[in-house]
N, C-alpha and C positions, 0 to 999 in steps of 0.2 A: 612596485617599490623602486624608488630611485637608487641609482648606484651609490650616491652619497649616503643615503640612509642605510643601505646594506653594509657599506664600509664602516660606518659609525657603529652599527650593531656588532660587527665582527671585532672591532677594537674593544668594545665594552665586554664582550664575552671572553676575549683573550685576557683582559685585565682581571677577570674574576677567578681564573684558574691558577693553579700553582705555577710558579716560574720554573721553567725547565730550559736549560741551555745544553745543546749537544753539537757535536762535530762528527760527521760521518766520514769514515775512512774507506769503507767498502759499501757499494750500493747493493742491497739485497731486497727481496720482496718482503713486505710486512708479514708477521705471523698472525694467525687468528687471535681474536680478543681473549679467548678462553685458554690460550697456551700458557703453561707455567713457565716463568722465567726464573731460573735458579739464581740464588744470591750466594756469593762466595766472599764473606766479609773478612775472614782471617787467613784463609789458605787458598792457594791456586787450585784449580780443578785438576783432577787426575787425568782426565781425557785431554787429548790434543785439541787445540782450538786456534781460531784466527781472531784477531781484533777487528771489530766492526766499527767502533768509534768510541767517543767519550761522552759522558752525561754528567751534568751537575744540576742538582735540584734540591729544593727544601722539603720534598715530599717523596717518600719511598715508593708509594703507589704510582705517582707520576713518573718516577724514574723507570719503574718496571713497564709502564705503558709505553714510554718512549723507546725502551729497549725492544719491545714487541714490534713497534712501528718500524724500527731499524732492522728487523729480522734477526735479532739476537736471541740466543738460547739462554744466556746468563749475563750477570754483571759481576765484576771482580772489584774488590776494594771499596765496599760501601763504607766510607769514612765519615764519621761525625766530626766535622770541623767547627770549632767555635761554638760548642753546645751551650756555652754560657753567654752568648752574645746575640742581640737581635739583628735581623737583616736591615740593610740600608735600603733606601728607596729603589736602588738599581737591582735589588734582589741578592746582593752579595753579603755574606756574613761579615759583620763588623763589630757588633756589641751584644748584651745578654739575651738569651732565649732563641738564638738562631741555630738551626741545625742544617748542615749542608751535607748532602750525599754526593760524593765524588766517585764515579765508577768508570770502568772500562767495559763496554759492551762486547760480548764475545759470541762466536758461533762455533759449535763443535764441528770438527772435521769429519767425524763419524757420527751420523745421526742417531745411531743406536747407543752411543756412549754419552751419558749426561751427568757424570759425577766428577 
């Protein structure tokens, strides 16, 4: 398979998946795919933690997958922004039916504390 065909295939596959944008603040090893990532939508965790990065996505599962890839134990502030507006072509909420999850990915400082 030529390099051009391979690149074209990768672009097509990326276009089919949910749009996820993230910014990593701390480089960590990814967590296993079956690791539970805790979601803290309304309150901060009780355990001490460090911020790993930020994630914006239109799909909660994609958000949690990206958090795992970033080595995060949880995400804080799952916010539904613009729930009555559809996404623009660039994947940003702007008008009806768009749901945007905006989160901070975290890693607990004590691996035994996860609440």
